[in-house]
N, C-alpha and C positions, 0 to 999 in steps of 0.2 A: 285869371287865378281866382278862387273866393278866399275871403279873410278866412283866419282860423283863430279860436283862441287856444294858444298854446303857452302862454305864459310869458316866460322873460323875452327879452329882445334878442339872445340868443339861441334862445328855440325858436323865435319866427327866421332868423336868420339861415337856421340849420332847415325849417319846412321849405324855405322859398331855394336853397340848393336844391332840395331832395327832389321836389317838384320840376324845376327847373330841368335836372338831369332826366327826371322819368319821361316829362312832356317832350321835352324841346332837347334831347341828346346834339344837335346840329344849333352850335349858339347862332351862327349865320341866318337860321330861321327866324329870328326876330327881328325885330327893325331897330336902327339906332336909336331911334327915339323911346321904345319902349324899354332899351338897355339905359340909358337915361334917368329913366322914372325908377326902373329896378335898382340902379345904381342910388339914388337920391334915399329912397324908401331902407335902404338896406343900411345906410349909416344914420338913418332917422331914428332914435330910440325914443319911445311913446311911453315907456314903460312908468315913469313919474305918473301919469296921468291916471296910473290905476290905482297908486298911493293918496294920490290927491282927492279921487271920485270915492275911497271906499266907505265912506261915512254914509255918503247918498244913496247906497244899496241894501234894501231890506235882508235880513237872512232868510225871509219867507218865500216860499215859492221856487218857481223852477231855476236852476241854477242861469245868471245872466251872461250874455258875452260881455268881456272886458272892456273897460270905456278905452284903451288903448286898442284892442279890435276895433273897436265901431269908429273911433276918431280915423285909424289908417284906411278903413272902408270909406268913410266920407271922402277922406284926404286922395284916395286913387281914383274914385268916383268922378271927381275934378280934375284930375290928372287925365282921365282917358276920356273925360267930354262927354259921359255918362248923364243923359239929360232927365232921367228919371230913379229914382231910389228905390221902383219899385222892381228894375230890368234886374 
């Protein structure tokens, strides 16, 4: 599932639940190892990263992805053993 810039941690959790129900209506379709990763990220609130990095972003140009979204993407790629960040 691609990361999304959805705002708060609660918004991220709502996004995950909505998309899991939509694309995986049968919870047994996902491996236990995948559920372990989902559970870990469910509890990992990265919203402080956005506040911490707010002054590093320019007000000019296109709207960037939030730092928490980029951090979550990177951590998920490590957990799912993605060898290339461009995949």
